[in-house]
N, C-alpha and C positions, 0 to 999 in steps of 0.2 A: 504494499500499500504506499503510495506516495504522500507527500505532505498535502498536496491539493486534494487528494481523495479523502484524507483524514479530515481536513477542514470541511469538506462537503458533508461527511458523516456527522461531524460535531455540530454543524449548522442544523442538520435535520433532527438529530436526537435531542439536542438541547432546546430546540424550537427558538433559535435566536432570530433577531430582526434581519440580519444580513450576513453574507459570507465573510465580509470584511470584519465584522464583529467576532465571528468564530475564529478567524485568523488571529485577531488581537488576543483573544482568550488563550489560544494555543501558544503564541509567542510569549505572553506573560507567564504562562505555566512553565515553559522551558527556561525562561530567564530566572524565575524564582528557584527552580530546581538546580540550575547551574550555580547560582549564587550560594545556595546552601551547601552544595558539594565543595565549592571553592573555599568556604569557611570551615571545612572539615566536619560538617554535620552529616548525619545520615538522614535519608528521607524515606519514610515508611507510609505506604498506602495499604492499610489493612485489607487482606484478601487478594490484593493485586501483587504486591512485592515490595522490596526495599532496595534502595540505591545507597552505596557507601563507597568511600575512597579507601583503597588498600595500598600498601606499599609493597612493591616487588623488590627483593634484594638483588644486588649485583650478582651476576653469574657469568660463567664461561660458556661460550657457544662455538660453533664451527661455521666457517664460510663454506657453504655446500659446493661452490665451484672449485675452490683450491684446497679445501680440507684444513686450512689454516685456523688455528685457535684464535678467537677474538674475545674481548671483554665486553659484556653487555652491561651498561650502567644501571644503577638502581633507578626506579621510577615510581610514580604514583599512577594508579589506574582506577577507573570507576567499575565497581562490581554490582551487578543486578542479581538479586536472589528472588525467584518467583515465590509468591505466597501460596498457601494451601488451596484456596479457591481457584486461582489461575491454573495451578497444576492439574486440578481435577477437571476443569473445563477443557483443557487442551488434550487430555488423554483420548 
């Protein structure tokens, strides 16, 4: 599903006045989620799932082309864990 398709579905399901209003709601939601994660907070939507920032330790890897060992730097990544309700619906 593309962003435009999601906005269309949000517009229909939420019975909003216009598609631009639906797009504003989506953009605001994404912005709020991003800001919370940047501040190190986890975001939980009960039944849907949770987003949190986790740290990956530095590790060694291999260049698949040359076989040369390389150092992969430590980094932070966003992890999504699906909730119970979402897991059951997707099965």
